[in-house]
N, C-alpha and C positions, 0 to 999 in steps of 0.2 A: 254300312249305314244301319244304325240301330235305332229303333223307335220304341219308346215306352208304350205298353199297352195294358194300363191299369185296369180296364174294364173287360179285358179278355181273359176268361177263366182258364183257357188252354194255353196261355202264354207261358213258354218255358217248359211245357209238358210234352214229352215225346209220345208219339202213337204207341210205342211199345209200353210206356208207363201206363197209358190209358187202358190198354188191353189187360195188362197184368193186374192192375188195381180192380178193374171190373170182374175179372175171374176170381180174384181173391174174395171179393165181396159177393158175388152171385153164384160162382161155380159155373162150369161149362153148360149144364143142363138148363138151369134157370136163365142164364145169358142167351141160350138159343131160343128160349120161350119169349124173352124180351125183344130180341132181334132175330128174325127168322131168316138166317142165312146159313148155308151149308158148312161154312168153315167153322162154325160153332157147334154143328150137329154131328158131322161124320169125322171121326178120329181127329178131334180138335187139338191144336197146339198153338202156342203163341207165334211161332215162326210161320206156319201156314196161314194163320189169320192175318198176320202183318202183310205178308205177300198179296193176299186177296184184297185187303183194305186199301193198300197203296195203289192198286190198279182200279179200284171201284169207288169213285167218288160218292155215290149215293149211300153205299154201306158204310163208308167211313163217316159220313155226316150223321148217320143214325147212331153209331157208336159214340161219337163225340157228344152228341145230344144227350145219350143216355148217361154219359159220364158227367156231364154238366148238371143234369137234373138230379143225379144221385149224390154227388159230392159237393155241389156249389154252396150248400148251406153249412158245410162242415168245415169252417175255418177257424 
């Protein structure tokens, strides 16, 4: 069952792609300042961040909101 989601800026974007693009844009230090979570502060990696974000809905929401606010106007 496939539904079109034209108004969803995250449609078709994986969590890994979100994290990678944010790290490329901000870097780990600035990303940790934007979103105060330990997986961005202490020995950060994409793999450890994904593991944490998949288990922690509130943190994932913050990351997705930052992605939307940062990149939604860049189409």
